[in-house]
C-alpha positions as a LaTeX table, in Angstrom:
\begin{tabular}{lrrr}
\hline
Residue & $x$ (\AA) & $y$ (\AA) & $z$ (\AA) \\
\hline
Met1 & 25.90 & $-20.33$ & 29.57 \\
Thr2 & 23.35 & $-21.84$ & 27.16 \\
Arg3 & 22.91 & $-19.06$ & 24.75 \\
Ala4 & 18.77 & $-17.96$ & 24.30 \\
Thr5 & 19.09 & $-17.65$ & 20.83 \\
Ser6 & 19.48 & $-18.94$ & 16.93 \\
Thr7 & 19.97 & $-16.93$ & 13.71 \\
Ala8 & 19.31 & $-18.25$ & 10.60 \\
Thr9 & 18.58 & $-16.18$ & 7.14 \\
Glu10 & 15.92 & $-16.38$ & 5.20 \\
Thr11 & 15.20 & $-14.95$ & 1.31 \\
Val12 & 11.54 & $-14.24$ & 0.84 \\
Glu13 & 10.26 & $-13.01$ & $-2.92$ \\
Thr14 & 8.18 & $-10.07$ & $-2.79$ \\
Asp15 & 7.02 & $-7.79$ & $-5.86$ \\
Ala16 & 9.71 & $-5.35$ & $-5.16$ \\
Gly17 & 12.16 & $-8.00$ & $-5.54$ \\
Thr18 & 13.99 & $-10.26$ & $-2.99$ \\
Ala19 & 14.71 & $-9.28$ & 0.28 \\
Arg20 & 16.30 & $-11.17$ & 3.01 \\
Ile21 & 15.21 & $-11.79$ & 6.64 \\
Thr22 & 18.19 & $-12.70$ & 9.41 \\
Trp23 & 16.59 & $-14.25$ & 12.33 \\
His24 & 17.60 & $-13.90$ & 15.54 \\
Arg25 & 14.99 & $-16.67$ & 17.91 \\
Ala26 & 14.04 & $-16.17$ & 21.25 \\
Lys27 & 14.32 & $-20.17$ & 22.93 \\
Lys28 & 10.56 & $-18.96$ & 24.45 \\
Ala29 & 9.61 & $-16.16$ & 22.14 \\
Arg30 & 5.93 & $-14.46$ & 23.13 \\
Leu31 & 6.86 & $-11.85$ & 20.46 \\
Val32 & 8.92 & $-11.14$ & 16.72 \\
Leu33 & 10.37 & $-7.98$ & 16.54 \\
Ala34 & 11.15 & $-7.01$ & 12.77 \\
Val35 & 13.19 & $-4.46$ & 12.23 \\
Ser36 & 14.20 & $-2.94$ & 8.88 \\
His37 & 17.21 & $-0.36$ & 7.89 \\
Gly38 & 17.20 & 3.24 & 6.40 \\
Ala39 & 17.87 & 4.66 & 3.29 \\
Gly40 & 21.35 & 4.95 & 4.14 \\
Gly41 & 22.59 & 1.83 & 5.57 \\
Gly42 & 21.51 & $-1.80$ & 6.46 \\
Ile43 & 21.08 & $-4.18$ & 8.84 \\
Glu44 & 24.49 & $-3.37$ & 10.97 \\
Ala45 & 23.00 & $-0.46$ & 12.45 \\
Arg46 & 24.51 & $-0.45$ & 16.00 \\
Asp47 & 20.40 & 0.02 & 17.05 \\
Leu48 & 19.33 & $-3.09$ & 15.32 \\
Lys49 & 21.90 & $-4.98$ & 15.95 \\
Ala50 & 21.98 & $-4.23$ & 19.71 \\
Leu51 & 18.31 & $-5.36$ & 19.77 \\
Ala52 & 19.32 & $-8.40$ & 17.89 \\
Glu53 & 21.93 & $-9.54$ & 20.53 \\
Val54 & 20.03 & $-8.46$ & 23.66 \\
Leu55 & 15.95 & $-9.02$ & 22.97 \\
Pro56 & 16.14 & $-12.81$ & 22.19 \\
Ala57 & 17.14 & $-13.70$ & 26.21 \\
His58 & 13.76 & $-11.72$ & 27.03 \\
Gly59 & 11.51 & $-13.53$ & 25.16 \\
Val60 & 11.21 & $-11.36$ & 22.07 \\
Thr61 & 12.76 & $-12.87$ & 18.25 \\
Val62 & 14.22 & $-10.09$ & 16.43 \\
Ala63 & 13.70 & $-10.17$ & 12.57 \\
Arg64 & 16.41 & $-7.69$ & 10.90 \\
Val65 & 15.28 & $-7.22$ & 7.58 \\
Glu66 & 17.16 & $-6.27$ & 4.12 \\
Gln67 & 14.42 & $-4.50$ & 1.87 \\
Pro68 & 14.59 & $-6.00$ & $-1.57$ \\
Trp69 & 16.70 & $-2.47$ & $-3.30$ \\
Arg70 & 19.33 & $-3.45$ & $-0.70$ \\
Val71 & 19.54 & $-7.21$ & $-1.48$ \\
Ala72 & 19.98 & $-6.46$ & $-5.27$ \\
Gly73 & 22.71 & $-3.81$ & $-4.14$ \\
Lys74 & 21.56 & $-0.64$ & $-4.94$ \\
Lys75 & 22.72 & 2.67 & $-2.85$ \\
Leu76 & 19.71 & 4.46 & $-3.25$ \\
Ala77 & 15.95 & 3.31 & $-2.17$ \\
Pro78 & 13.31 & 3.49 & $-3.63$ \\
Ala79 & 10.16 & 5.61 & $-3.61$ \\
Pro80 & 7.92 & 5.10 & $-0.10$ \\
Lys81 & 5.23 & 2.75 & $-1.71$ \\
Thr82 & 7.86 & 0.44 & $-2.94$ \\
Leu83 & 9.01 & 0.33 & 0.08 \\
Asp84 & 5.67 & $-0.70$ & 1.51 \\
Val85 & 5.66 & $-3.11$ & $-1.57$ \\
Gly86 & 8.62 & $-4.65$ & $-0.37$ \\
Trp87 & 7.17 & $-4.95$ & 3.55 \\
Arg88 & 4.33 & $-6.20$ & 2.62 \\
Gly89 & 5.98 & $-8.89$ & 0.80 \\
Ile90 & 7.93 & $-9.85$ & 3.84 \\
Trp91 & 4.96 & $-9.96$ & 6.35 \\
Pro92 & 3.67 & $-13.39$ & 5.65 \\
Ala93 & 7.28 & $-15.09$ & 6.43 \\
Leu94 & 7.35 & $-12.54$ & 9.60 \\
Ala95 & 3.57 & $-13.69$ & 11.03 \\
Glu96 & 4.90 & $-17.05$ & 10.13 \\
Pro97 & 5.93 & $-18.59$ & 13.82 \\
Gly98 & 2.02 & $-17.48$ & 14.91 \\
Leu99 & 3.42 & $-15.17$ & 17.03 \\
Pro100 & 2.26 & $-11.30$ & 17.80 \\
Val101 & 4.62 & $-9.15$ & 15.45 \\
Ile102 & 5.91 & $-5.77$ & 16.31 \\
Ser103 & 6.81 & $-3.88$ & 13.05 \\
Gly104 & 9.72 & $-2.19$ & 13.12 \\
Gly105 & 12.25 & 0.08 & 11.53 \\
Arg106 & 14.70 & 2.58 & 11.46 \\
Ser107 & 14.61 & 5.78 & 9.62 \\
Ala108 & 12.49 & 5.48 & 6.32 \\
Gly109 & 12.07 & 1.79 & 7.48 \\
Ala110 & 10.22 & 3.13 & 10.41 \\
Arg111 & 7.86 & 5.21 & 8.18 \\
Val112 & 7.28 & 1.68 & 6.09 \\
Ala113 & 6.18 & 0.17 & 9.99 \\
Cys114 & 3.95 & 3.39 & 10.91 \\
Arg115 & 2.33 & 3.34 & 6.99 \\
Thr116 & 1.57 & $-0.35$ & 7.21 \\
Ala117 & 0.93 & $-1.40$ & 10.53 \\
Thr118 & $-2.92$ & $-1.56$ & 10.88 \\
Glu119 & $-3.77$ & $-3.24$ & 7.03 \\
Leu120 & $-1.01$ & $-5.73$ & 7.90 \\
Gly121 & $-2.40$ & $-6.21$ & 11.87 \\
Ala122 & 0.93 & $-5.17$ & 13.25 \\
His123 & 1.13 & $-5.65$ & 17.26 \\
Ala124 & 2.46 & $-2.54$ & 17.86 \\
Val125 & 5.12 & $-0.22$ & 16.04 \\
Leu126 & 8.63 & 0.58 & 16.85 \\
Ala127 & 10.19 & 3.66 & 15.18 \\
Leu128 & 14.04 & 4.28 & 15.56 \\
Ser129 & 15.35 & 7.51 & 14.44 \\
Phe130 & 11.52 & 8.55 & 13.17 \\
Pro131 & 12.49 & 11.00 & 10.35 \\
Leu132 & 9.92 & 13.63 & 11.14 \\
His133 & 11.20 & 15.98 & 8.48 \\
Pro134 & 14.21 & 16.49 & 6.17 \\
Pro135 & 17.21 & 18.21 & 8.19 \\
Gly136 & 16.27 & 22.01 & 8.08 \\
Lys137 & 12.82 & 21.94 & 6.99 \\
Pro138 & 10.44 & 21.31 & 9.77 \\
Glu139 & 7.72 & 22.36 & 7.93 \\
Lys140 & 7.84 & 19.34 & 5.58 \\
Ser141 & 6.34 & 17.18 & 8.54 \\
Arg142 & 5.44 & 13.33 & 8.33 \\
Ala143 & 4.08 & 13.51 & 11.17 \\
Gly144 & 0.53 & 12.34 & 10.07 \\
Glu145 & 2.45 & 9.07 & 9.46 \\
Leu146 & 3.13 & 8.50 & 13.14 \\
Leu147 & 0.33 & 9.65 & 14.26 \\
Gly148 & $-1.89$ & 7.43 & 12.29 \\
Ser149 & $-0.14$ & 4.45 & 13.21 \\
Gly150 & $-2.93$ & 2.94 & 14.38 \\
Val151 & $-1.05$ & 0.69 & 16.91 \\
Pro152 & 0.88 & 1.25 & 20.26 \\
Thr153 & 3.57 & 2.98 & 19.05 \\
Leu154 & 7.47 & 3.83 & 20.80 \\
Val155 & 9.73 & 6.58 & 18.60 \\
Val156 & 13.38 & 5.99 & 19.96 \\
Gln157 & 15.14 & 9.57 & 18.95 \\
Gly158 & 18.36 & 11.18 & 19.46 \\
Gly159 & 18.40 & 14.33 & 21.63 \\
Asn160 & 20.66 & 15.61 & 18.52 \\
Asp161 & 18.61 & 14.48 & 15.83 \\
Pro162 & 18.78 & 16.73 & 12.36 \\
Phe163 & 15.45 & 14.53 & 11.13 \\
Gly164 & 13.52 & 15.54 & 14.25 \\
Lys165 & 14.87 & 16.22 & 17.87 \\
Pro166 & 12.05 & 15.24 & 20.79 \\
Glu167 & 11.16 & 18.10 & 21.35 \\
Glu168 & 9.73 & 18.99 & 17.84 \\
Phe169 & 7.55 & 15.83 & 18.21 \\
Pro170 & 3.81 & 16.41 & 18.48 \\
Ala171 & 1.27 & 15.24 & 21.26 \\
Gly172 & 0.04 & 11.78 & 20.83 \\
Ser173 & $-0.84$ & 8.83 & 22.00 \\
Tyr174 & 2.59 & 6.98 & 21.33 \\
Glu175 & 5.38 & 6.77 & 23.68 \\
Leu176 & 9.08 & 8.58 & 22.96 \\
Ala177 & 12.45 & 7.69 & 24.47 \\
Glu178 & 15.09 & 10.08 & 24.47 \\
Val179 & 18.72 & 9.29 & 23.82 \\
Pro180 & 20.60 & 12.29 & 24.86 \\
Tyr181 & 23.10 & 13.40 & 22.35 \\
Gly182 & 22.29 & 10.95 & 19.36 \\
Asp183 & 22.30 & 12.08 & 16.20 \\
His184 & 20.31 & 10.28 & 13.73 \\
Gly185 & 22.39 & 6.91 & 13.78 \\
Phe186 & 22.55 & 7.42 & 17.78 \\
Ala187 & 26.13 & 8.17 & 17.59 \\
Val188 & 27.25 & 10.83 & 20.47 \\
Pro189 & 30.06 & 12.67 & 20.29 \\
Lys190 & 33.05 & 11.73 & 22.86 \\
Arg191 & 32.54 & 15.43 & 24.52 \\
Ala192 & 29.19 & 13.94 & 25.74 \\
Glu193 & 28.45 & 13.02 & 29.26 \\
Ile194 & 26.91 & 9.46 & 28.34 \\
Ser195 & 29.57 & 7.01 & 26.48 \\
Gln196 & 28.10 & 5.17 & 23.36 \\
Asp197 & 27.97 & 1.65 & 24.93 \\
Glu198 & 25.74 & 3.68 & 27.33 \\
Ala199 & 23.89 & 5.36 & 24.45 \\
Val200 & 22.90 & 2.14 & 23.49 \\
Lys201 & 21.84 & 0.57 & 26.75 \\
Leu202 & 19.22 & 3.07 & 26.57 \\
Ile203 & 17.80 & 1.98 & 23.42 \\
Thr204 & 17.98 & $-1.69$ & 24.41 \\
Asp205 & 16.56 & $-0.63$ & 27.88 \\
Ala206 & 13.85 & 1.13 & 26.43 \\
Val207 & 12.47 & $-1.13$ & 24.20 \\
Leu208 & 12.88 & $-4.25$ & 26.66 \\
Glu209 & 10.43 & $-2.34$ & 29.06 \\
Trp210 & 7.97 & $-1.55$ & 26.36 \\
Thr211 & 7.66 & $-4.89$ & 24.70 \\
Gly212 & 7.21 & $-6.05$ & 28.31 \\
Ser213 & 4.11 & $-4.11$ & 28.71 \\
Leu214 & 2.94 & $-5.14$ & 25.56 \\
Gly215 & $-0.12$ & $-7.28$ & 26.05 \\
\hline
\end{tabular}
């Protein structure tokens, strides 16, 4: 069996510091999916790893992006504006292959993707575990960022995400795929009717179907 992907790491200098891209290249790529991490974790998150393992075999190169604060070893993410600065600085490297780029991320990374999509010319946005509001504070909604992405958008949300359950999301032109029982990291409890592997497969299946529908 021949591998449909090759892996390489690249560092990129941005106005927010040094960022890092781990490329998982498809042999016959038609899209680049760039995904960044949240404010409390890295690119080892189960959803980001699964996408990098599955999508290249289907013609989608995956770029897992580490924001400068994470590369620098800091434990706390900077302000949203600084995250946006980092993402803007990374974008030329993501676009360099000359393919349409889907801007994506999980949690805080999803917010960055939504805020900058139109400005950067993103082909679409993938929002994993979009933090619709802080836990227990539904009145502090960030729906405006999601609704304002301006490009085709897919939200993949855990059914038990304290940052916003699927039924809390407002009507809009985006698509939403639910991972039943999943929390903010898409972890499912042992008593759930689906296994952890099945939950992860729901994520990759939803993203595969969506990327296949993009022009």
